[in-house]
KOLTOR-769013 format. One record per residue (C-alpha): residue number from 1; x, y, z; residue in one letter. Coordinates in nm, 3 decimals, decimal comma. Example, Ala and Ser with C-alpha at 12.3 -4.5 7.8 and 13.67 -1.06 7.14 Angstrom:
2
rec k->1 X->1,230 Y->-0,450 Z->0,780 r->A
rec k->2 X->1,367 Y->-0,106 Z->0,714 r->S
END
This chain:
104
rec k->1 X->9,134 Y->10,053 Z->9,995 r->M
rec k->2 X->8,797 Y->9,888 Z->9,947 r->S
rec k->3 X->8,667 Y->9,536 Z->9,923 r->S
rec k->4 X->8,501 Y->9,413 Z->9,608 r->G
rec k->5 X->8,250 Y->9,217 Z->9,818 r->N
rec k->6 X->8,134 Y->9,485 Z->10,057 r->S
rec k->7 X->8,172 Y->9,849 Z->10,147 r->A
rec k->8 X->8,456 Y->9,776 Z->10,390 r->T
rec k->9 X->8,727 Y->10,040 Z->10,374 r->E
rec k->10 X->9,061 Y->10,047 Z->10,548 r->I
rec k->11 X->9,265 Y->10,363 Z->10,560 r->T
rec k->12 X->9,637 Y->10,311 Z->10,593 r->C
rec k->13 X->9,968 Y->10,489 Z->10,549 r->A
rec k->14 X->10,132 Y->10,186 Z->10,386 r->F
rec k->15 X->9,982 Y->9,910 Z->10,171 r->L
rec k->16 X->10,188 Y->9,602 Z->10,092 r->I
rec k->17 X->10,062 Y->9,344 Z->9,847 r->I
rec k->18 X->10,212 Y->8,999 Z->9,889 r->G
rec k->19 X->10,311 Y->8,780 Z->10,184 r->G
rec k->20 X->10,645 Y->8,676 Z->10,038 r->G
rec k->21 X->10,976 Y->8,751 Z->10,207 r->I
rec k->22 X->10,996 Y->9,102 Z->10,056 r->S
rec k->23 X->10,644 Y->9,200 Z->10,160 r->G
rec k->24 X->10,680 Y->9,060 Z->10,510 r->V
rec k->25 X->11,021 Y->9,221 Z->10,564 r->S
rec k->26 X->10,885 Y->9,553 Z->10,442 r->C
rec k->27 X->10,584 Y->9,531 Z->10,675 r->A
rec k->28 X->10,805 Y->9,439 Z->10,972 r->E
rec k->29 X->11,044 Y->9,729 Z->10,911 r->H
rec k->30 X->10,765 Y->9,982 Z->10,854 r->L
rec k->31 X->10,586 Y->9,873 Z->11,171 r->S
rec k->32 X->10,902 Y->9,948 Z->11,371 r->V
rec k->33 X->11,003 Y->10,268 Z->11,187 r->L
rec k->34 X->10,648 Y->10,413 Z->11,184 r->C
rec k->35 X->10,473 Y->10,271 Z->11,492 r->P
rec k->36 X->10,190 Y->10,526 Z->11,479 r->K
rec k->37 X->10,100 Y->10,448 Z->11,117 r->E
rec k->38 X->9,878 Y->10,163 Z->10,995 r->T
rec k->39 X->10,049 Y->9,907 Z->10,771 r->V
rec k->40 X->9,820 Y->9,678 Z->10,569 r->V
rec k->41 X->9,956 Y->9,353 Z->10,426 r->L
rec k->42 X->9,735 Y->9,178 Z->10,170 r->I
rec k->43 X->9,820 Y->8,811 Z->10,131 r->T
rec k->44 X->9,641 Y->8,530 Z->9,949 r->A
rec k->45 X->9,702 Y->8,268 Z->10,218 r->T
rec k->46 X->9,712 Y->8,233 Z->10,597 r->N
rec k->47 X->10,086 Y->8,171 Z->10,587 r->V
rec k->48 X->10,362 Y->8,416 Z->10,498 r->V
rec k->49 X->10,737 Y->8,387 Z->10,448 r->K
rec k->50 X->10,941 Y->8,478 Z->10,754 r->A
rec k->51 X->11,312 Y->8,508 Z->10,830 r->I
rec k->52 X->11,454 Y->8,277 Z->11,095 r->C
rec k->53 X->11,803 Y->8,182 Z->11,216 r->N
rec k->54 X->11,941 Y->8,528 Z->11,136 r->L
rec k->55 X->12,321 Y->8,561 Z->11,170 r->K
rec k->56 X->12,496 Y->8,893 Z->11,111 r->K
rec k->57 X->12,852 Y->8,901 Z->10,984 r->F
rec k->58 X->12,913 Y->9,275 Z->10,995 r->G
rec k->59 X->12,705 Y->9,572 Z->10,881 r->K
rec k->60 X->12,582 Y->9,434 Z->10,549 r->T
rec k->61 X->12,650 Y->9,060 Z->10,539 r->L
rec k->62 X->12,383 Y->8,831 Z->10,681 r->E
rec k->63 X->12,285 Y->8,467 Z->10,665 r->E
rec k->64 X->11,930 Y->8,349 Z->10,732 r->F
rec k->65 X->11,670 Y->8,087 Z->10,655 r->D
rec k->66 X->11,319 Y->8,146 Z->10,524 r->V
rec k->67 X->11,019 Y->7,947 Z->10,640 r->E
rec k->68 X->10,642 Y->7,969 Z->10,616 r->E
rec k->69 X->10,462 Y->8,077 Z->10,931 r->R
rec k->70 X->10,105 Y->8,180 Z->11,014 r->P
rec k->71 X->10,071 Y->8,554 Z->10,947 r->A
rec k->72 X->9,899 Y->8,607 Z->11,281 r->S
rec k->73 X->10,210 Y->8,477 Z->11,463 r->L
rec k->74 X->10,462 Y->8,673 Z->11,256 r->V
rec k->75 X->10,289 Y->9,003 Z->11,332 r->F
rec k->76 X->10,168 Y->8,920 Z->11,684 r->K
rec k->77 X->10,380 Y->9,198 Z->11,840 r->Q
rec k->78 X->10,313 Y->9,449 Z->11,560 r->S
rec k->79 X->9,986 Y->9,611 Z->11,661 r->R
rec k->80 X->9,992 Y->9,855 Z->11,368 r->N
rec k->81 X->10,001 Y->9,578 Z->11,103 r->V
rec k->82 X->9,664 Y->9,470 Z->10,963 r->V
rec k->83 X->9,661 Y->9,142 Z->10,771 r->I
rec k->84 X->9,399 Y->9,101 Z->10,499 r->V
rec k->85 X->9,361 Y->8,755 Z->10,345 r->K
rec k->86 X->9,249 Y->8,847 Z->9,997 r->S
rec k->87 X->9,326 Y->8,864 Z->9,627 r->L
rec k->88 X->9,384 Y->9,207 Z->9,475 r->V
rec k->89 X->9,151 Y->9,265 Z->9,180 r->T
rec k->90 X->9,233 Y->9,628 Z->9,095 r->A
rec k->91 X->9,488 Y->9,892 Z->9,190 r->F
rec k->92 X->9,464 Y->10,267 Z->9,119 r->D
rec k->93 X->9,780 Y->10,442 Z->9,245 r->P
rec k->94 X->9,662 Y->10,788 Z->9,137 r->E
rec k->95 X->9,330 Y->10,752 Z->9,315 r->G
rec k->96 X->9,505 Y->10,574 Z->9,602 r->R
rec k->97 X->9,258 Y->10,286 Z->9,599 r->Q
rec k->98 X->9,296 Y->9,912 Z->9,591 r->T
rec k->99 X->9,007 Y->9,674 Z->9,535 r->K
rec k->100 X->9,022 Y->9,321 Z->9,656 r->Y
rec k->101 X->8,799 Y->9,018 Z->9,690 r->S
rec k->102 X->8,788 Y->8,827 Z->10,014 r->I
rec k->103 X->8,964 Y->8,493 Z->9,973 r->H
rec k->104 X->8,844 Y->8,239 Z->10,230 r->R
END
């Protein structure tokens, strides 16, 4: 993965694009299942969607709320998750490269 603005490169096992509920849930699960691997989450804003008020009603039935939270707080305990505030400008799955521009 490389930045369009500089020569910064991040090597990771998992790259997730998007700070919505699916991307955040995926990053959270991967950080627990693969604690020795680096998980990169690219999000366009400082806030991401997070699950709160989770209630389980058996093995598969759940009820929860979704709220926006600062990404740094959501992944505070996940040391293997790297958050990149950016916009993806190009993605090459065969070459395993993603280009992004820093979004400040």
